[in-house]
C-alpha positions in Angstrom: 118.6 -127.8 88.6 122.0 -129.4 88.7 124.0 -129.0 91.9 127.2 -128.4 90.0 128.5 -127.7 86.5 131.7 -127.7 84.6 133.3 -125.1 82.5 135.5 -126.4 79.7 138.5 -124.2 79.0 141.1 -124.7 76.5 143.8 -123.4 78.7 144.3 -121.3 82.0 144.9 -118.3 79.8 141.2 -118.3 78.9 140.4 -117.2 82.5 140.5 -113.5 83.3 140.2 -112.4 86.9 138.6 -109.0 87.3 139.5 -107.3 90.7 138.3 -103.8 91.7 140.9 -102.2 94.0 139.6 -101.1 97.4 139.5 -97.4 98.2 140.2 -98.1 101.9 143.9 -98.1 101.6 146.4 -97.2 104.4 147.1 -93.8 102.7 143.5 -93.0 102.3 142.7 -93.9 105.9 145.5 -91.7 107.1 144.3 -88.8 105.0 140.8 -89.2 106.3 141.9 -89.3 109.9 144.0 -86.2 109.3 140.9 -84.3 108.0 138.8 -85.5 110.9 141.5 -84.4 113.4 141.9 -81.0 111.8 138.2 -80.5 111.8 138.0 -81.5 115.5 140.8 -79.1 116.4 139.1 -76.2 114.4 135.8 -76.8 116.3 137.5 -77.0 119.7 139.5 -73.8 118.9 136.3 -72.0 117.9 134.6 -73.1 121.1 137.5 -71.8 123.2 137.5 -68.5 121.3 133.7 -68.2 121.6 133.8 -68.9 125.4 136.5 -66.3 125.8 134.5 -63.7 123.9 131.4 -64.5 126.0 133.5 -64.1 129.2 134.9 -60.8 128.0 131.5 -59.5 127.1 130.1 -60.5 130.5 133.0 -58.7 132.2 132.5 -55.7 130.0 128.8 -55.5 130.8 129.5 -56.0 134.5 132.1 -53.2 134.4 129.7 -50.9 132.5 127.0 -51.6 135.1 129.3 -50.8 138.0 131.3 -47.9 136.6 130.5 -44.5 135.1 131.2 -44.5 131.3 132.8 -41.1 131.3 135.0 -41.0 134.4 135.4 -44.7 135.3 134.2 -44.1 138.8 131.8 -46.3 140.7 128.1 -45.8 140.0 125.3 -44.8 142.4 124.3 -48.5 142.7 127.8 -49.5 143.8 127.9 -46.6 146.3 124.6 -47.5 147.8 125.6 -51.1 148.3 128.9 -50.2 149.9 127.4 -47.5 152.0 124.9 -49.9 153.5 127.6 -52.4 154.4 129.9 -49.7 155.8 127.0 -48.3 157.8 126.2 -51.6 159.5 129.8 -52.3 160.3 130.3 -48.8 161.7 127.2 -49.1 163.9 128.2 -52.5 165.3 131.9 -51.9 165.8 132.0 -48.1 166.3 134.8 -47.6 163.7 133.4 -44.3 162.3 131.9 -43.5 158.9 131.8 -40.3 156.9 130.3 -39.3 153.5 131.5 -36.4 151.5 129.2 -34.9 148.9 131.2 -33.1 146.2 129.7 -30.7 143.6 131.6 -28.6 141.1 130.9 -24.8 141.3 129.4 -23.1 138.3 129.9 -26.2 136.1 127.1 -25.1 133.8 129.1 -22.0 132.9 132.0 -24.2 131.7 129.7 -26.1 129.4 128.1 -23.0 128.1 131.3 -21.1 127.5 133.7 -23.8 126.4 131.5 -26.6 125.2 130.4 -30.0 126.5 133.6 -31.7 125.4 135.5 -29.4 127.7 133.0 -30.1 130.5 133.6 -33.8 130.0 137.4 -33.2 130.4 136.7 -31.3 133.6 134.7 -34.2 135.0 137.4 -36.7 134.2 140.1 -34.5 135.8 137.9 -34.1 138.8 137.5 -37.8 139.1 141.3 -38.4 138.9 141.9 -35.7 141.6 139.4 -37.3 143.9 140.9 -40.7 143.5 144.4 -39.4 144.1 143.4 -37.7 147.3 141.7 -40.6 149.1 142.7 -44.1 150.3 142.3 -47.2 148.2 139.8 -48.5 150.7 137.6 -45.4 150.2 134.9 -45.3 147.5 134.5 -42.5 145.0 131.4 -42.5 142.9 129.8 -40.2 140.4 126.1 -40.1 141.1 125.0 -37.7 138.3 126.1 -34.6 136.4 128.9 -32.9 138.2 128.1 -34.4 141.6 130.3 -37.0 143.3 130.3 -38.8 146.6 133.3 -40.0 148.6 132.6 -42.8 151.1 135.1 -42.9 154.0 134.6 -46.2 155.9 136.4 -46.7 159.2 137.3 -43.0 159.3 137.7 -43.1 163.1 137.1 -40.2 165.3 138.3 -36.6 165.2 138.5 -34.4 162.2 139.6 -37.0 159.6 136.7 -36.3 157.2 137.3 -32.5 157.6 141.0 -32.9 156.8 140.3 -34.9 153.7 137.6 -32.4 152.6 140.0 -29.6 153.1 142.6 -31.4 150.9 140.0 -32.1 148.2 138.8 -28.5 148.1 142.4 -27.3 147.6 143.1 -30.0 144.9 139.9 -29.3 143.0 140.5 -25.5 143.0 143.6 -26.0 140.8 143.0 -24.8 137.2 142.7 -27.5 134.6 144.8 -27.2 131.5 142.9 -28.3 128.4 143.4 -27.5 124.7 145.9 -24.7 125.4 144.0 -22.9 128.1 143.6 -22.9 131.8 140.1 -23.6 133.1 139.2 -22.1 136.4 137.4 -24.6 138.6 136.4 -25.2 142.2 134.1 -27.4 144.2 131.9 -27.3 147.3 131.7 -30.2 149.7 129.2 -31.3 152.3 130.3 -33.7 155.1 128.1 -36.1 157.1 129.5 -38.4 159.8 127.7 -41.2 161.5 125.9 -40.1 164.7 123.6 -41.8 167.1 120.3 -40.3 165.8 120.8 -41.7 162.3 118.7 -44.7 161.5 120.0 -45.8 158.1 122.5 -45.1 155.3 120.1 -42.9 153.3 119.9 -40.5 156.1 123.7 -40.2 156.0 123.6 -39.2 152.4 120.8 -36.7 152.9 122.7 -35.1 155.7 125.8 -34.7 153.4 123.5 -33.2 150.8 122.2 -30.7 153.3 125.7 -29.7 154.3 126.6 -29.3 150.6 123.7 -26.9 150.2 125.0 -24.7 153.0 128.5 -24.8 151.5 127.0 -23.4 148.3 125.0 -20.8 150.1 128.0 -19.6 152.1 130.2 -18.8 149.1 131.3 -22.1 147.4 134.9 -23.4 147.1 134.6 -24.6 150.7 133.2 -27.4 152.8 130.7 -27.6 155.7 129.9 -30.3 158.1 126.4 -31.4 159.0 125.5 -30.8 162.6 123.0 -33.5 163.9 119.9 -32.0 165.6 120.4 -28.6 164.1 118.7 -26.8 161.3 122.0 -25.7 159.8 125.3 -27.1 159.1 128.4 -26.3 161.2 130.4 -24.0 159.1 134.2 -24.6 158.9 135.8 -21.8 157.0 138.9 -22.4 154.9 141.9 -20.4 156.0 
């Protein structure tokens, strides 16, 4: 096979150079980079939106787990946790602790006479009145049905709990205006304050529930304070 060969041409015009233009031009490169940049920004934007939605969902679920869906008050779980902490602090530092068990009087009659939607409005109004009557450091919880608990940490000595209970009974006895009519309402309250014989936070709640029972038995629309070591609660009549 010869190492070289010659092509005889009559003139340079007999030579035609075929050249295929390259796609990778500066304009095409800029266009491609723009598409890649836009795609990257879209993906990053979606990641940011997705993380925000996940964070909002977590916060929503956390709020639902800690707050009552109807009234927005704390749940029993939150109440128990805060009560245990407040109980230990009160026992160690002698700062006082009180629990108020609140129950609406004849709430079933409201549901039966006016309907459950009216009953729900009464519960919401009750929750708002409870919140308005206590300190920000206090805890108000709905523990079921028409039953609420007010936790008063660092309540000190004296009749602080009784004064607040008296204020609550008066506030909750105000009729509630709903759908063009005034709804007669009232509540009974049982009070339990920390005393030496009490061994744990659960006993404080049980004592408040016992006092509430006596408030119901003695006519409703009133409060009573649990007397440690006695079979009954110490009755405090409203003037």
